[in-house]
TIFI-882623 format. One record per residue (C-alpha): x, y, z. Coordinates in steps of 0.5 Angstrom, whole numbers, always signed. Example, Ala and Ser with C-alpha at 12.3 -4.5 7.8 and 13.67 -1.06 7.14 Angstrom:
     c1     c2     c3
    +25     -9    +16
    +27     -2    +14
REM end
This chain:
     c1     c2     c3
    -13    -36    +51
    -14    -44    +51
    -17    -47    +57
    -12    -51    +62
    -15    -58    +64
    -12    -64    +68
    -13    -71    +65
    -12    -76    +71
    -10    -84    +70
    -11    -89    +75
     -4    -94    +75
     -6   -100    +78
     -3   -107    +77
     +0   -113    +80
     +7   -111    +77
     +9   -104    +74
    +16   -102    +72
    +18    -95    +71
    +25    -95    +68
    +29    -88    +67
    +36    -90    +67
    +36    -98    +65
    +42   -100    +61
    +44   -107    +59
    +43   -113    +63
    +40   -109    +69
    +33   -106    +68
    +31   -102    +74
    +25    -99    +76
    +23    -92    +79
    +19    -92    +85
    +13    -88    +81
    +11    -88    +74
    +16    -84    +69
    +13    -78    +65
    +16    -82    +59
    +12    -88    +60
     +6    -84    +62
     +6    -80    +55
     +8    -87    +51
     +2    -90    +54
     -3    -84    +52
     +1    -84    +45
     -1    -91    +44
     -8    -90    +46
     -8    -85    +41
     -5    -89    +36
     +1    -84    +35
     +7    -88    +31
    +13    -88    +35
    +17    -85    +29
    +12    -79    +29
    +15    -74    +33
    +11    -68    +30
     +5    -71    +34
     +9    -73    +40
    +11    -66    +41
     +5    -63    +44
     +4    -69    +49
    +11    -69    +51
    +10    -61    +53
     +4    -63    +58
     +6    -62    +65
     +6    -68    +69
     +5    -70    +76
     +4    -77    +80
     +1    -78    +87
     +3    -85    +91
     -3    -88    +94
     +0    -95    +95
     +8    -95    +94
     +8   -103    +93
    +14   -107    +94
    +20   -107    +89
    +22   -114    +87
    +27   -117    +82
    +26   -122    +77
    +32   -126    +73
    +30   -126    +66
    +33   -131    +61
    +31   -131    +53
    +33   -134    +47
    +34   -130    +40
    +28   -131    +36
    +32   -132    +29
    +38   -135    +31
    +36   -139    +37
    +42   -137    +41
    +41   -136    +49
    +41   -128    +51
    +45   -126    +57
    +42   -127    +63
    +38   -120    +66
    +36   -117    +72
    +29   -114    +72
    +26   -110    +77
    +18   -109    +78
    +14   -106    +83
     +9   -111    +86
     +2   -109    +88
     +3   -101    +87
     -3    -96    +86
     -1    -89    +83
     -6    -83    +81
     -2    -80    +75
     -4    -73    +72
     -2    -69    +66
     -4    -62    +65
     -5    -58    +59
     -9    -55    +53
    -17    -57    +54
    -18    -59    +47
    -12    -64    +47
    -14    -67    +53
    -21    -68    +51
    -18    -72    +45
    -13    -76    +50
    -19    -78    +55
    -23    -81    +49
    -17    -85    +47
    -16    -88    +54
    -23    -90    +53
    -23    -93    +46
    -15    -94    +45
    -12    -96    +39
     -6   -100    +43
     -8   -103    +50
     -5    -99    +56
     +1   -102    +60
     +5   -100    +66
    +12    -99    +64
    +13   -106    +60
     +8   -110    +56
     +8   -115    +61
     +5   -111    +66
     -3   -110    +64
     -7   -105    +69
    -12   -109    +73
    -17   -103    +73
    -19    -98    +68
    -14    -93    +67
    -19    -87    +65
    -20    -83    +72
    -23    -77    +69
    -22    -70    +66
    -22    -64    +70
    -24    -58    +66
    -20    -51    +68
    -16    -54    +73
     -9    -55    +76
     -5    -61    +78
     -3    -59    +85
    -11    -58    +86
    -13    -65    +83
     -8    -69    +86
    -10    -66    +93
    -17    -68    +92
    -18    -74    +88
    -20    -79    +92
    -15    -84    +95
    -15    -90    +90
    -11    -96    +94
    -14   -103    +94
    -19   -105    +98
    -14   -110   +102
     -9   -105   +103
    -15   -100   +106
    -17   -106   +111
    -10   -107   +113
     -8   -100   +114
    -15    -98   +117
    -11    -97   +124
     -5    -94   +121
     -7    -89   +116
     -2    -85   +113
     -3    -78   +115
     +0    -75   +108
     +1    -78   +101
     +7    -76    +97
     +6    -72    +90
    +12    -72    +85
    +10    -66    +80
    +14    -63    +74
    +16    -56    +76
    +12    -50    +73
    +15    -44    +69
    +17    -39    +74
    +17    -43    +80
    +22    -42    +86
    +22    -49    +89
    +28    -54    +89
    +27    -60    +86
    +31    -66    +83
    +32    -68    +76
    +30    -74    +72
    +32    -76    +65
    +25    -78    +63
    +23    -72    +59
    +21    -75    +52
    +24    -72    +46
    +23    -78    +41
    +20    -85    +42
    +23    -88    +35
    +27    -94    +36
    +33    -92    +32
    +34    -85    +35
    +30    -86    +42
    +32    -79    +46
    +30    -76    +53
    +32    -70    +57
    +32    -68    +64
    +26    -65    +67
    +26    -62    +74
    +21    -66    +79
    +19    -62    +86
    +16    -67    +92
    +11    -64    +96
     +5    -68   +100
     -2    -67   +101
     -7    -69   +106
     -8    -77   +107
    -14    -81   +107
    -19    -80   +113
    -23    -86   +116
    -29    -86   +111
    -24    -87   +105
    -22    -93   +108
    -28    -96   +106
    -28   -101   +100
    -30    -98    +93
    -35   -101    +89
    -32   -106    +84
    -31   -105    +77
    -31   -110    +72
    -25   -110    +68
    -22   -116    +64
    -17   -113    +59
    -18   -119    +54
    -25   -116    +53
    -22   -112    +48
    -20   -118    +44
    -24   -121    +38
    -27   -128    +41
    -24   -134    +38
    -28   -139    +34
    -31   -145    +37
    -28   -151    +36
    -33   -156    +33
    -29   -162    +35
    -29   -160    +43
REM end
């Protein structure tokens, strides 16, 4: 029998956008990361092509959950662009983002599969982004692999990941609980909401999603000791890019 483990991800950045039902010129965002987007992030890290539904299927079957450590603020941007070929002005669109949000996401499943995805996060084929390519992470995404574990336990015990300034600001008014949005497991007798973010295919010509059931629960909030700023970790997304040749005339 295969072992069940949990891979955790830290999703933090100046801007994030997690659309589940965006249409036409209005591109909304959910209040927390969607399963489709996080599976897409993992697939990109592993170098899985968008048309490769066979390799995508095991990732889509992983059980998903997310904890809201820092809710962020919803902002709106009016977006204007021009067609790269014709030069015509594209329709003005509204795009919504979450600013200054921090989430702990987790996927649960086969230990061997998650071990490979964990390594892919450390040396990604394609760089990760937080819902849209214009939203790079500000901190390392890899938060760790937990062997022989379940999402419910991990999302309760992973340390609070809020930013240092947020910890200082809320030191006197700590949240007594953190919200967890997790996928309902087979046979569970719990009411939940449905969200159309279960990926079926990421192919540009036949992108498809279906509904999944999401259960909202709560875990104990941070204590006074967890409001202390964590040691800073150097993270520059551009470190992964090759250095440009020096300009001899500079």
